[in-house]
LOLO-660254 format. One record per atom (N, C-alpha, C, O, CB): residue in one letter; x, y, z. Coordinates in steps of 0.02 Angstrom, whole numbers, plus 50000, padded with zeros to 5 digits. Glycine has a CB too. Layout:
! residues N
AXYZ/...
//
This chain:
! residues 392
M563734848444720/M563904855644735/M563174858144753/M562704854244743/M564304860044667/L563044864544780/L562594866644797/L562644874344787/L563224876544791/L562494864044853/P562154878944774/P562314886444803/P562404890044837/P561864891044864/P562184889044802/D562834893744860/D563154898144925/D562314901344937/D562054904744893/D563964905744901/R562014899844992/R561434901345015/R561544907245057/R561164912045060/R561124895845047/H562174906345093/H562334912145138/H562334918945084/H562174924445107/H563144910745180/L562474918545031/L562664924644983/L561964926044952/L561824932044948/L563304922744919/L561564922244932/L560844923144930/L560524928244989/L560344934144981/L560534915744936/E560494924945043/E560264928845095/E560524933845120/E560134937845147/E560194926245136/N561204935245120/N561624941745126/N561494947045074/N561614953045084/N562354940145122/T561254944745023/T561124949244964/T560544952544954/T560474958344936/T561194946244909/L559984947044970/L559044949044977/L559034949845039/L558594954045046/L558374943044957/G559284948245098/G559084948945159/G558504943245163/G558094941045122/G558884956545173/A558684941845237/A558384933545258/A557704933345252/A557464928245226/A558524930745338/G557234938945276/G556744939445256/G556434937745185/G555884935045178/G556714943945271/A556834939545135/A556514940345064/A556514933145042/A556114931244999/A556944945545008/L556994928545073/L556974921045082/L556604917145105/L556324912545075/L557334919145106/S556564918645160/S556094915145214/S555314914745186/S554964909745198/S556104919945289/E555084920345148/E554434923045137/E554454919245070/E553924918345041/E554324931845139/R554864917545051/R554854915544963/R555364907744972/R555934907544948/R555404923844896/P555194904444993/P555744897245002/P555764894944951/P556314892344943/P555584891045048/H555274894144888/H555514891244842/H555664895644786/H555634893244730/H555144886544828/L555854902644797/L556114906444727/L556854903844697/L557024906044642/L556204915144745/F557214899844727/F557744897644698/F557704889144716/F557534886344768/F558384901844725/S557904886744658/S558044878744665/S558974877544684/S559414881644672/S557804874444573/D559044870744717/D559644869944731/D559864865844666/D560374862444672/D559734866644801/S559564865644607/S559884861244555/S560134866744497/S559964872644498/S559294855244524/L560494864444457/L560754866944394/L560774862344335/L561014856644337/L561394869344405/V560444866044271/V560284863244215/V560844863444164/V561264867944168/V559714866144194/E560854859644125/E561534860344105/E561084858944017/E560634854944007/E562264853644150/L561334862543977/L561044862843897/L561674862643851/L562164866443850/L560584870543878/P561514856743811/P561954857843746/P562084863643725/P561704868443736/P561714855343692/A562744864143687/A562954869643654/A562504870543581/A562374875743550/A563724868743644/S562354864743570/S562024866443498/S561454867743501/S561174870043451/S562034861843449/E561074866543564/E560234868443582/E560384877843589/E560154881943549/E559864863343685/R560814879643648/R560954886043643/R561094889243570/R560844894743557/R561484886743685/A561464886143527/A561264888043452/A560624888543429/A560524893443393/A561484883743409/M560254885743437/M559674884743397/M559204889343430/M558724890843394/M559424877343393/L559204892643503/L558914897243522/L559144903943510/L558744908643505/L558834896143574/A559814904743505/A560104910543485/A559934912243391/A559984917643362/A560964909543508/D559764906243366/D559544908843304/D558754909543288/D558504912043238/D559834904643255/F558384906343351/F557724907343340/F557714917743362/F557444922143330/F557214900643402/V558034918143413/V557934924543434/V558084930643374/V557714935343359/V558394925243497/Q558674928943348/Q558734933443289/Q558384932643224/Q558364937143182/Q559334933543273/A558134927143217/A557624926343187/A556974930843182/A556824935043139/A557514921543205/V556614928443244/V556114932443271/V556114941143261/V555704945243239/V556144930743343/T556824941343290/T556944948943298/T556974954043224/T556824959943213/T557704949343339/A557264948343182/A557154951543099/A556324951243065/A556134954943020/A557684945843039/L555994946943093/L555374948343068/L554904953043101/L554374954843075/L555084942943060/V555174955043169/V554704959843199/V554924964743176/V554494969143180/V554634960343268/A555514966943146/A555714973543117/A555404975943036/A555434981143004/A556534973043113/L555094969143024/L554964969742955/L554234974642951/L553744973142987/L554894961542921/P554214980742904/P553774983842903/P552984980442887/P552424982542903/P554024988042864/T553194974342850/T552284972042847/T552244968642893/T551664967242909/T551924967742784/Y552664966342927/Y552334962542992/Y552064967543035/Y551504966643058/Y552854957943036/Q552414972843050/Q552094978443088/Q551524980343059/Q551024979743094/Q552494984243094/A551444982643002/A550714983542972/A550164976442970/A549554976842963/A550854986142890/A550454971842976/A549964967542997/A549714965943066/A549134964043075/A550124962742974/V550154966543114/V549974967943172/V549554973143184/V549084972143223/V550434968643203/A549644978743157/A549304984443165/A548624984843139/A548214988543166/A549654988943140/A548454980343077/A547914979543046/A547514974343090/A546904974443096/A548044977642977/R547894970243118/R547544966343168/R547174968643234/R546644966143256/R547984962443186/Q547524973543261/Q547324977443311/Q546894982943297/Q546594985643343/Q547834979543341/G546814985143232/G546364990343220/G546514996143227/G546095000543229/G545884989943250/T547234997543234/T547565004443253/T548195004643198/T548215001743144/T547855004643344/T548825010043234/T549365009543192/T549905007543245/T549915009243305/T549495016243148/V550285004243216/V550975004143256/V551525008243260/V552035007343227/V551274999643242/A551455013143301/A552025018543292/A552815016043295/A552955010443316/A551935024143352/Q553135019043281/Q553835018343277/Q554115018243357/Q554085023743384/Q554155024643231/Q554345013643392/Q554695013443456/Q555325011243460/Q555695010143412/Q554395010043497/T555495010143538/T556215006943543/T555964999243560/T555424996743578/T556775011043610/P556534997043548/P556374991143552/P555924986143596/P555564981243583/P556804989843552/G556134990143662/G555754986843722/G556294982843776/G556704978943753/G555164980943688/V556254983743831/V556844980743884/V556494973943901/V555894972643892/V556994986043964/C557034969243929/C556724963643964/C556204958743925/C555664956543944/C556384966644020/L556524957843871/L556104950843818/L556244945343845/L556824943343850/L556344949443735/G555694941743868/G555904933143876/G555654929643827/G555174932143798/G555624929243940/F555874923643805/F555754917243796/F555594912443824/F556004910943868/F556034915743780/D555094908243819/D555034902843867/D554934896643828/D554464896643787/D554464903943919/F555314890943834/F555344885543781/F555314877443834/F555584876143889/F556194887043726/H554964873943797/H555144867043826/H555724864043792/H555874867443744/H554564862043821/R556084858943799/R556624855843776/R556234849143756/R555804846543790/R557244855343828/T556464847043698/T556174840643662/T556734836043624/T557334837343628/T555614843043604/P556494831043591/P557264826943576/P557144831743507/P557704832243483/P557354815643568/D556724835043469/D556814839643413/D557034846543420/D557034851243379/D556254840143381/G557214846143481/G557654853843510/G556964857143537/G556404854643537/G558134860143432/P557234865343566/P556734869743591/P556084870143560/P555994870443499/P556974875643590/K555704870043597/K555074871143568/K554844878543606/K554964878843666/K554554864243581/L554524884043575/L554224890543600/L553624889743644/L553084888243619/L554024894743541/I553684890843714/I552924891743737/I552464899243738/I551864900343730/I552944889243812/E553034903543752/E552604909743742/E553204915643741/E553794914343750/E551974910643811/I553014920743732/I553634926543732/I553224932543784/I552614933343786/I553864930443632/N553634935643815/N553414939143866/N553804947443854/N554374948443834/N553624934543940/T553444951043867/T553984956843851/T553874961843934/T553934967943930/T553684962443759/N553724959143995/N554244961044039/N554204955744104/N553914955444158/N554124969144060/A554784951144057/A555094945744089/A555424946644164/A555994948944168/A555584943544042/G555144945344209/G555504945244271/G556094939444299/G556194933544285/G554974945344314/G556314942844330/G556834937944369/G557454937344345/G557784933544380/G556634931244374/S557864940344279/S558434940844266/S558894944144307/S559434941144299/S558444942644217/L558974948744346/L559264949344387/L559534944644463/L560094944244489/L559004953444387/L558884941544482/L558914936944532/L559254930244512/L559504926244552/L558244935944557/V559224929044428/V559634922944407/V560354925244406/V560784921144421/V559414920044333/T560534932344388/T561304932544397/T561584931744454/T562144929144459/T561554937844380/L561184934244511/L561374933244587/L561424923744606/L561854921144642/L560634937744641/L560964920744576/L561114914144590/L561514910244535/L561454904244526/L560494910844603/N561944914344500/N562514911844458/N562994912544506/N563404908244518/N562674915644389/R562944919044541/R563534919544573/R563634913044636/R564164910344652/R563524927344602/A563014912044659/A562954908844715/A563164901644680/A563534898344718/A562214909744753/W563074899644641/W563374894344589/W564184895844587/W564504890544587/W563004895444507/A564554901344584/A565374900544568/A565174903244497/A565704905244472/A565824891444573/L564734904044461/L564644906044396/L564614914044370/L564234916644329/L564064902944381/N565264917244416/N565224923044420/N565414927644343/N565274933544332/N565614924044478/Q565754923044300/Q565884926244238/Q565244926544181/Q565174930644136/Q566484922544210/T564914921944195/T564094923044177/T563754927244206/T563314929844172/T563684918044185/A563814928844262/A563404934244292/A563774941544284/A563444946444302/A563284932544371/D564344942444263/D564694947544259/D564314949644196/D563914954344190/D565464946644259/I564494945444154/I564174946944071/I563584947444055/I563474949543998/I564284942444024/A563074945844093/A562334946344101/A562284952344129/A562004957044101/A561974941044141/E562594952544194/E562344960644216/E562634966044168/E562234970444151/E562644962944298/Q563244966344145/Q563324971744096/Q562974971744027/Q562984976443987/Q563994972044083/A562684966344018/A562264967343960/A561574970543969/A561294973843926/A562174961143931/L561304969044040/L560664972144060/L560694977944084/L560124980344089/L560324968944102/I561254982544107/I561294988344103/I561294992844031/I561094998344014/I561774988844137/A561654987244001/A561884991743935/A561284991843899/A561314995543850/A562514988743885/M560594988143911/M560034987543875/M559544995743896/M559274999743858/M559664979343899/F559574995743935/F559205003343975/F559575007743930/F559275011343890/F559405005644072/K560295007543935/K560665014343903/K560505012943837/K560385018043804/K561555015543914/D560455006943803/D560335006843728/D559595009943721/D559455014043678/D560394998743696/E559185007643764/E558485008843746/E558255017243757/E557765020043731/E558025003543796/W558745020243803/W558825026743805/W558825031743748/W558405035443722/W559315027243833/R559605029743737/R559845033043672/R559455030643620/R559485034443571/R560575031743656/A559195027143614/A558795025443555/A558185029343545/A557915030243490/A558595018543558/W557975031743601/W557375037043605/W557665043743599/W557475047243553/W556945036743675/V558185046343648/V558415050643642/V559205051843642/V559495046643659/V558105053043676/T559685057643627/T560245056943618/T560475064643652/T561035065043675/T560395054943542/E560115069043653/E560305073943683/E560255076543759/E560355082243778/E560095077243650/R560105071943792/R560075071943880/R560135064443908/R559845059643883/R559265075143912/P560555064343964/P560585058543983/P560185054544025/P559695057244050/P560995058544000/L560295048444038/L559955046244093/L559995046644153/L560445043344180/L559905042244093/K559455051244201/K559635053044266/K559285047944316/K559565045144363/K559445060544278/T558655047244300/T558065045044344/T557705039644311/T557455040544256/T557565050844360/I557655034744337/I557085030144324/I556715027044386/I556895025944444/I557325024544281/A556145026044351/A555515023544404/A555215015744389/A554825014544342/A554785029244393/I555385012344420/I555165004844425/I554355005144448/I554175008044499/I555685000444486/V553995002244411/V553315005444413/V552944997644413/V553084993944366/V553095011544339/D552604995844453/D552144989544455/D551484990844508/D551504995344550/D552644982644483/E550974987044503/E550404989344555/E550724984444630/E551004978944630/E549404986444518/S550584987944677/S550804987444739/S551424984344740/S551404978344755/S550374984444779/P552144987344724/P552684984544715/P552974979244780/P553264973744779/P553094990244698/E552794982844826/E553104977744899/E552694972544912/E552824968844959/E553124981644977/Q552084971344868/Q551754964544884/Q551954960344820/Q551724954644819/Q550874965044895/Q552264961844777/Q552394958544730/Q553064952444739/Q553594953644768/Q552474963844681/Y552894946044709/Y553244941444740/Y554114943844709/Y554604942944744/Y552894933044719/L554154946344654/L554664947444640/L554974953744650/L555414956244615/L554674945744592/H554654956944714/H554934962644728/H555724964244746/H555974969844738/H554564964344772/P556054958844772/P556724960244795/P557174958544735/P557774957644741/P556914955944861/E556774958144665/E557194960544602/E557194967544594/E557674970744571/E556944957744538/F556584970144614/F556584978444611/F557034982444625/F557264986844588/F556194981044646/V557254980244711/V557734980744740/V558494979444701/V558854984344694/V557574977144788/R558684973944680/R559244973544630/R559274977744592/R559804980844586/R559274968744593/W558704979344554/W558704984244493/W559004990244526/W559564992344511/W557934986044458/Q558524993444582/Q558654999344609/Q559504999744617/Q559845003944587/Q558234999844677/K559724995144659/K560494995944673/K560994996444614/K561495000044611/K560724990044715/L560774992144568/L561154991644493/L561154999244459/L561675002444448/L560684985744435/F560625001044447/F560475007244418/F560895013244470/F561285017444446/F559575008044415/E560785012844524/E561105018744573/E561825018744563/E562205023444553/E560955017644656/A561955011844568/A562815009944560/A563125013844489/A563715014944476/A562935000144547/Q562465015744446/Q562815017544383/Q562635025344387/Q562685028844337/Q562515013344309/G562415028244455/G562355035044446/G561645038244436/G561535044344433/G562745036544393/I561175032944431/I560495036244405/I559975034844451/I559765029044452/I560265033544335/E559655040044499/E559195039444525/E558645034444524/E558205036244486/E559095043544517/T558525028844553/T557995024444551/T557275024444600/T557415022744657/T558325018644560/I556775025544593/I556205026244623/I555855019044614/I555965016944558/I555825032344594/V555495015044651/V555145009844652/V554325011544680/V554185012944739/V555555004944693/C553905011244629/C553175015544641/C552725012044602/C552845009844546/C553155023644616/G552115011544637/G551455010544585/G551345016744551/G551595022244558/G550735008644623/P550725013644494/P550655019544457/P550315023644474/P550305028544437/P550505019044406/E549895024044532/E549455029744559/E549825035044595/E549495039944615/E548925027144606/A550575034744608/A551065039144643/A551415043644591/A551855047744606/A551605034744683/L551105042344511/L551585047244467/L551025050144448/L550445048044452/L552125044444404/V551285056844418/V550925062644390/V551375064144333/V551985064144330/V550805068944443/C550845065744277/C551035067444219/C550915074444186/C550325075244170/C550775063044185/N551295079544173/N551235086044151/N551085086144058/N551065081044024/N551985089844178/S551015091744036/S550875092143988/S551125091243922/S550845092043868/S550735095343996/A552005088443941/A552305088543891/A552455080443892/A552825078143849/A552875093843892/G552205076843935/G552225069943942/G552815067343979/G553115062243964/G552185066943879/Q552995072044037/Q553425071044078/Q552995069344151/Q552555072644178/Q553905076944075/L553345062544172/L553125059644235/L553475062644287/L553965065944271/L553225052444239/S553305062244349/S553585064644406/S553395060144454/S552865057044444/S553415071244421/Y553805058844518/Y553635056544567/Y553615061244642/Y554195061644663/Y554025051344564/Q553205064244680/Q553495067644727/Q554045072944703/Q554565074544732/Q553755062844772/G553755075544638/G554265081244626/G554755079544588/G554985084244556/G554565083944683/I555025074044579/I555675072144555/I555325070544490/I554755068444487/I556135066144596/G555785071944430/G555575070844356/G555815064144348/G556275061844383/G555895076044299/I555495060944301/I555805053844295/I555895053044216/I555435053144175/I555285047644329/D556545052144202/D556605050544126/D556255044844100/D555795044944060/D557295049544106/L556505040144125/L556195031544091/L555815027144143/L556135025144191/L556925025544067/V555255025844139/V554955020044182/V555015014644160/V554965014444098/V554315020144195/Y555155007844195/Y555335002044185/Y554674999344210/Y554444998944267/Y555994999944215/N554414997544147/N553714995844161/N553534988044182/N553454983644140/N553324997544097/R553484986944246/R553204979744247/R552534978944266/R552384975444314/R553574975644292/M552124981844233/M551394982144243/M551194975444207/M551614972244177/M551024989244210/T550644973744210/T550314967744180/T549724971444139/T549384968144101/T550044961744241/D549594978444148/D549184981244103/D549474983444039/D549594989244025/D548884986144131/F549574978244003/F549824978643952/F549734984343898/F550214987443875/F549704973843935/S549014985643878/S549004990843841/S548784999243881/S548555004243853/S548504988343787/L549004998343964/L548915004843989/L548185005943976/L548055010043931/L549385010243957/T547805003843999/T547025006443978/T546675007044053/T546185010544066/T546535000043921/H547045002744098/H546635002844189/H546745010044219/H547135014444201/H547094996444258/D546265009744274/D546065017844294/D546865019044340/D547085024844344/D545115018744359/A547125015244362/A547665015344401/A548265018044347/A548795020244369/A547775007944436/S548125017744282/S548785020044242/S548675025944194/S548835026744135/S549075013844195/G548365029944237/G548085036844208/G548755039344187/G548865039344127/G547665042444264/A549175041144224/A549705044544213/A550135042644156/A550415045944112/A550015044544267/L550115036744169/L550635032644123/L550385032444049/L550775032844001/L550725024544150/T549585031744044/T549215031243984/T549375038843951/T549425039543890/T548365029543999/Q549455044043995/Q549525051643964/Q550165051743937/Q550225053443878/Q549455057944017/C550715050143973/C551445049143968/C551495047143891/C551725050043842/C551745043244024/W551175040343901/W551095034443818/W550835039743784/W551165041843737/W550435026043813/Q550315042443796/Q550035043843712/Q550595050743676/Q550695052343617/Q548955047743717/A550905053643743/A551435059343709/A552005054843680/A552345057443636/A551785065443771/Q552175048443700/Q552675044143667/Q552575042243606/Q552985042243561/Q552775038743697/V551915040243604/V551615037643519/V551765044843476/V552035044943421/V550525035143515/S551535051443516/S551615056343457/S552295058643444/S552395063343405/S551215062343466/G552815055343479/G553575057043464/G553765062443503/G554245065843487/G553745058843391/I553385064043562/I553635068343588/I554385067343636/I554325062743676/I553095070443617/K554865069743637/K555535066843654/K555695070743719/K556125068843759/K556125067843593/T555355075843725/T555425077643818/T555185075843875/T555365077843930/T555295082743836/G554645070943858/G554335068743921/G554655062043931/G555215060843907/G553515068243918/T554345058143964/T554665050843988/T554635044043934/T554175042243898/T554215048444059/L555195041843943/L555005034143901/L554905029643952/L555285028844000/L555615030543850/I554315026343937/I553865019743953/I554195013343907/I554215012843845/I552965021243930/T554465008843958/T554795002743923/T554924995743973/T555244995744026/T555555005543895/P554684991843951/P554304989043889/P553574992443883/P553224993443933/P554204980543895/H553384993943820/H552704997743798/H552194995943763/H552294990543735/H552795002243768/P551624998443751/P551014991643722/P551304991243656/P551244985443635/P550004993643716/V551574994643618/V551854992243548/V552424986543558/V552524982343514/V552204998843506/A552714986643604/A553224980143596/A552704972843622/A552754966943604/A554054981543661/H552274975643665/H551874968743664/H551404966243609/H551254960343599/H551454968843720/A551224970743581/A550734969143516/A551164965643477/A551004960243454/A550414975743473/L551904969143464/L552304965343418/L552444958543453/L552054954543428/L552984969343398/W552744955943490/W553024950943527/W552474947243569/W552514941243556/W553564953843570/A552034948443610/A551974945843676/A551214943143660/A550994937943683/A552094951743743/D550884947443619/D550084944543592/D550154937143593/D550744935843582/D549824947043505/K549734930743603/K549864926043588/K549424925743502/K549364919943484/K549714921343651/R549224929343465/R548984927043402/R549694927643356/R549744925643298/R548304931843375/N550144930443390/N550804931643347/N551014924143340/N551384922843293/N551454936843387/L550874920043372/L551004913743369/L550824908243325/L551174903143316/L550864912443412/D550224909743298/D549764907843259/D550314908743187/D550414903643155/D549004912443269/W550754916643158/W551004917843112/W551574913743118/W551664909143078/W551054923843104/L552034915043174/L552594910543183/L552604903743178/L553174901443184/L552804911343236/S552194899943170/S552094892943160/S551874891143081/S551864885443057/S551524890643212/D551714897143048/D551544896042986/D552174898942938/D552394904742934/D550824899442974/P552374893542908/P552884895242846/P552594898042792/P552944901942759/P553224889342818/E551924896942771/E551744901942713/E551544908542737/E551764912342694/E551144899242668/R551324911242771/R551154918542826/R551764920042807/R551864923642758/R550974918242923/L552384916842851/L553154922442856/L553404923042795/L553774927742781/L553854919742903/A553234918442753/A553634918242661/A553184925842643/A553464930542615/A553304908442585/A552614925942658/A552064930342631/A552164938242663/A551884943342643/A551274926842655/L552634937642716/L552784942742749/L553454946242739/L553614951942758/L552694941142807/G553814941742706/G554444942642669/G555124939742685/G555634941142654/G554554948742668/L555054935042742/L555584932142763/L555894926642711/L555604922942670/L555404929442829/N556484927242725/N556884920342671/N556874914842699/N556764914442760/N557694920742651/A556994909242662/A556914902342683/A557154899542756/A556844896342798/A557244898542634/E557924902442755/E558124898842789/E557904901642882/E557954898742936/E558864898442760/T557624909142862/T557404911342933/T556974909042944/T556864906142997/T557294917042952/I556464909642879/I555734904442911/I555794898142945/I555464896942995/I555264901742853/A556264893442918/A556564887442943/A556684888743019/A556384885643063/A557244885642903/Q557134893343031/Q557474894443112/Q556924895743157/Q556994894643217/Q558024901343121/I556324898243131/I555634900343174/I555244894043195/I555094891143247/I555094905143126/V555154893443123/V554554886143131/V554824880043155/V554354876043164/V554214883443058/R555244878143165/R555524873443200/R555444873343269/R555164868743299/R556104873443188/C555664878143293/C555454880343366/C554854881643392/C554834880743453/C555684885443381/V554174884043357/V553564886543352/V553114880343350/V553104877243297/V553504891243293/P552624877243413/P552154872143389/P551584876743371/P551444882343392/P551954866143444/R551234872043313/R550814875043282/R550284878043333/R550024874443376/R550564870843233/T550144884843325/T549534887443343/T549154892143306/T549314895543257/T549594889743396/V548464891643349/V548104894943301/V547364898143329/V547114894443371/V548024889843244/P546994903643316/P546414905243362/P545854901743359/P545604899043310/P546204911343356/V545654901843418/V545184896643422/V544304902643397/V544114908343410/V545264892043523/L544134898443370/L543434901043314/L542994896143354/L543104890443373/L543464899143208/P542364900943362/P541724897343383/P541534892343307/P541404886443319/P541034904243405/T541524893843259/T541434891943217/T541684883443192/T541514879043152/T541624896943192/Q542274885043255/Q542674876943238/Q542444873943304/Q542854869643321/Q543704876543229/A542084874343337/A541914872143416/A542064864243401/A542434860943438/A540974874143450/E541824862043358/E541774853543369/E542394850743341/E542514844843351/E541114849543328/H542834854943304/H543534851943292/H543924853043357/H544234848143378/H543924855343228/F543954857643385/F544264860043452/F544144856843489/F544614855043524/F544154865343478/W543434853943506/W543334849543566/W543594842643539/W543884838743577/W542504849243594/A543524841443484/A543794833743475/A544484832843471/A544774827543459/A543554830443413/A544734838443481/A545664838043469/A545854840143549/A546434839543567/A546094845543396/R545474842043582/R545764844243631/R546274842443686/R546564846143727/R545424845343648/K546294835643675/K546844830843718/K547344833743697/K547714835543743/K546914822743709/T547584835543624/T548274836343620/T548434845343590/T548774847643544/T548584829643563/L547994848343643/L548054854243647/L548154858143707/L547984856243762/L547644855943621/F548484864643692/F548354870243758/F548014875343751/F548024878643699/F548904873443785/F547734876443794/F547244884943769/F547614889943816/F547784888943874/F546164885543794/K547694895743775/K547924901943813/K547534907443803/K547284907343747/K548594903943798/P547404911743833/P547044918543828/P547634923343772/P548234922043772/P546944922443922/Q547384927443738/Q547944929543682/Q548314934443720/Q548924934443720/Q547644932943606/A547934938843756/A548344943843804/A548654941243878/A548884945543916/A547834949843823/G548654933943897/G548674932943950/G549434931643995/G549914930443959/G548254928443947/F549504931744041/F550244931944084/F550394926744123/F549904923044128/F550304937444134/G550764925244146/G550914920444208/G550524915144210/G550254913444263/G550834923544274/S550444911844155/S549964905744138/S549144906444187/S548884901744217/S550484897444164/R548904912744184/R548354911944214/R547944910544162/R548114911144104/R548164917044253/A547314908344183/A546664906944121/A546894901944080/A546534900244033/A546484913544066/T547544898644092/T547714893244040/T547324887844052/T546984887244103/T548414890944039/Y547374882043990/Y547114875444016/Y547544870643960/Y547724872043903/Y546174874744013/R547654863144006/R547734858943969/R547084856743949/R546584856643985/R548134854843993/G547114854243870/G546444852243857/G546184845643878/G545584844443885/G546364852743793/E546734840543891/E546794834643909/E546214835243974/E545884830243988/E547594832643923/K546134841144008/K545894841344073/K545114845844081/K544724846344129/K546514844544116/L545104848744016/L544634853844010/L543754849844001/L543514845443965/L544914858743936/T543484853944056/T542844852544057/T542344857844011/T542534863644002/T542684852344129/K541824855743989/K541474858843942/K541094864343961/K540804867943921/K541104854643913/R541094865144035/R540924873544045/R541314877844028/R541124882643995/R540834875944108/V542144876844049/V542604880844038/V542854881143969/V543174885943947/V543044879544078/F542654874543927/F542754876143860/F542334881643810/F542414884643757/F542704870343834/D541874880943860/D541194885243832/D541364892843829/D541304896243778/D540484884443886/E541594895143892/E541984900043897/E542414902643843/E542274907143803/E542294898643942/I542994898743850/I543554898443792/I543314899543719/I543714901843678/I543904891343793/L542584897843697/L542284900043637/L542204906743625/L542284909443570/L541714897543630/Q542004910243691/Q541704916843685/Q542184920943648/Q541964925943621/Q541534919943754/G542834919443642/G543364922643597/G544114923943652/G544184922743712/G542994930943561/G544604926943598/G545214929343657/G545704924643679/G546164925643718/G544904931443726/Y545484916743635/Y546014912843627/Y546394908943595/Y546124907443541/Y546004911043648/V547134905443604/V547334902643561/V547334895343579/V547294893643638/V547864905343543/A547384889643514/A547764882543553/A548234881443511/A548324881843450/A547334875043565/Q548574879643564/Q549484878243536/Q549454869343533/Q549054866443571/Q550314881943616/D549794866343496/D549894859643503/D550334858943566/D550764863143580/D550214856643439/F550234854543598/F550324852843660/F551034849343668/F551164844043639/F549744848743680/V551484852743710/V552214851143698/V552254849743783/V552074854043823/V552794858443657/A552534842543807/A552554841943857/A553254844043885/A553794843343856/A552324836343865/P553154847543961/P553834850943985/P554344844343986/P554164838443984/P553764855044071/P555114847143990/P555444840743996/P555544840344103/P555374844244148/P556384841543935/E555844834544102/E555944833044176/E556544833644195/E556964833144151/E555774827044197/F556764834944265/F557154836244296/F557164832644363/F556774835344402/F557144841944294/V557514826844392/V557574822144442/V557974826844494/V558494829844480/V557944814944416/L557634827044562/L558144829444600/L558644824244638/L558384818644636/L557814833644648/S559144824044665/S559414819444671/S559254817444750/S559264821944793/S560064820344646/A559084809444769/A559034807944842/A559474809144883/A560074809144869/A558944802444853/T559234810544944/T559474811345025/T559374806845064/T558914803145047/T559184816245062/D559574805745101/D559474802045150/D558844800345190/D558704795145219/D559834804045182/Q558464806845183/Q557684806845214/Q557434806245156/Q556884803445157/Q557374813445258/A557634808045099/A556994807645027/A557084803044975/A557674802044960/A556944814544980/E556634799744939/E556654798844886/E556874802344823/E556754808344822/E556264797644885/P557114800244782/P557194805644700/P556434805844681/P556024801544664/P557744801144615/V556404813844693/V556014817644652/V556094821044564/V556514824644536/V555964822344696/T555454817744542/T555564822044478/T555104827544458/T554494826544459/T555574817944422/L555404833844438/L555114839344441/L555014841644356/L555404838844318/L555554844144490/K554514846544327/K554594848044279/K555004854044272/K555284856144323/K554094847844256/Y555094857144215/Y555514864244202/Y555454866544139/Y555314863344089/Y556264863744211/D555584872444143/D555584876244065/D556194880044069/D556524881344119/D554894881844046/L556324882143999/L556894886943998/L556764893143975/L556424893743924/L557414884843960/R556984898444005/R556844906144004/R557554909143962/R558154908343971/R556744909544093/V557204912343922/V557814914943876/V557804923643871/V557504926443825/V557714911143789/Y558074926543911/Y558324932443914/Y558664936443865/Y559234934443851/Y558634932143954/A558384942943827/A558614944143758/A558384951543753/A557864953643778/A558284938843697/Y558884955843716/Y558704961343684/Y559044963243609/Y559634962543594/Y558814966343732/N558584965543573/N558834967543518/N559214962643478/N559684964743443/N559184972643532/G559084957043479/G559124949943451/G559654946243460/G559834941643423/G559054949743386/Q560014948443523/Q560544943143573/Q560214942543623/Q559824945943656/Q561304945543598/I560454936743626/I560244933543705/I560974934143760/I561564933143744/I559984923243694/Q560684936043829/Q560914939443861/Q560884933943934/Q561294934743979/Q560574946343853/L560524930343936/L560354926744003/L559954921743995/L559364922643980/L560064930744051/L560294914244007/L559754908744018/L559504907044083/L559774909244134/L559964902743994/A559024903344083/A558844901644162/A558314896544161/A557914896744114/A558574908344207/A558254892844198/A557774887744198/A557084888344262/A557294890644315/A558264881044208/R556574887144262/R556194886344322/R555874880144328/R555504877744285/R555724891344329/L556044877444389/L555784868644401/L555134871244438/L555074876744465/L556394862044462/Y554644865744434/Y553984866444480/Y553704859244467/Y554014855644428/Y553384873244457/Q553144857044498/Q552514854344496/Q552064856444465/Q552054862444452/Q552294853844542/G551434851544437/G550984855444428/G550874856644358/G551204854044313/G551104860544462/Q550264861744348/Q550274863844271/Q550744869144243/Q550934868644184/Q549624866244254/T550934873844279/T551274876944271/T551874880644314/T551834879744374/T550954878944250/T552314884044295/T552814886844330/T552384890044391/T551844892644374/T553274892044284/N552564890144459/N552044892944514/N552554894044577/N552304897044624/N551344887044535/F553174892044584/F553664894744639/F553574892144701/F553884893344752/F553624901744650/R553094888444690/R552784884744764/R552904876944777/R552574873644817/R551924885544767/T553574873744724/T553654867144754/T554264866944764/T554664869844729/T553444861444719/P554444862444828/P554974861344860/P555324860744812/P555084859144757/P555004856744904/G556054862044822/G556564859244766/G556714863944696/G557244863844663/G556224851944739/G556114867844683/G555984870444626/G555964878544629/G556044880944685/G555384867344604/G555854882944577/G556204890744579/G556534889244525/G556524884444486/G556714893644645/F556894895144526/F557334897044462/F557964892944498/F558164891844555/F557464906944440/A558184891244421/A558814887044419/A559364889244364/A559124892044314/A558604879444403/P560054888444368/P560624892544329/P560704886444270/P560684880344277/P561464894544383/V560784890444212/V560924886244160/V561564887344137/V561814892744120/V560484886844110/R561894880344137/R562614881344114/R562634877644058/R562304872444061/R563184879244163/V563034879443989/V562854878843924/V563624874643927/V564144877043948/V562644886443871/V563514866843895/V563904862143895/V564284858843831/V564664854143839/V563574858443924/
//
């Protein structure tokens, strides 16, 4: 069985796929129900951790600031590698893209019930996020904001979100951050249209770049608790609590988790899924260099696999740059492999893949796989791209 490519093209437009020939794989990944249960336990356990005042205080102390009470933050993503010992967390993302593309892909595979349930959960997520912030006014307008959105690889998903929101009666705009204006009450507007909620797809996680000026002003009002303005989600607090790579140090340390107040069962559900991860300190340079072949180095505020390095291939020059600060080292976990079926014209091809878990408020919404060749997911591999996951 292969996906219905006509459905994909008719929904996204032929140009979207011709410009992104490796966005969707023609493969389907099967996942045992037992592993899916481990993923669900992990998501619930980490959500319980993030809700602890002790954990939030520890994040605030590390940031040298306060962590204001905020909404949970939409579009949380957990990326895993499957191993014989169960799924192992690679990273957590607070603006994980692709969910609506994956629901479309599920439909192309005739997994319609899975797609229906996921899309209902995704819409409910935004409505719940809004109700968590303000209850006295309805959600009428959303702006999907990213730098040069039409040039983004996942721009077709922005259009999918826009259509889905508008089908719910919510006026939706797709724009760059510089197109927004913020008033003194923290209300953003676009060409005179007031914005209730910003679906933030920016990789300026702290909202400090020059182009984010209006968003920064709005965020300051949001932190102050002004409910008459615009809600930004996901927001800098969500990134600090979830996606900062230094959190992986705590998630892989049972003693630290116990000190934060978690019980033994919850600790076990977390640490069994998180490879040991530690900050890279210049004072331990000799240790990290000697152990580099067993490690993977990541910037603490990185995204999209940028500036990440497999220790086995690390040069001394790059290692010296890593020692300048802002990196963590994670025990290397090899990605699982997926063998593409042979055709009359080609021999079988082996690809790597990861699992992406989309979740909100402790509940899994959707599972996906991303197939690729090379060091990290890249959407440039023939036969690679997003693939649906079927639980068996």
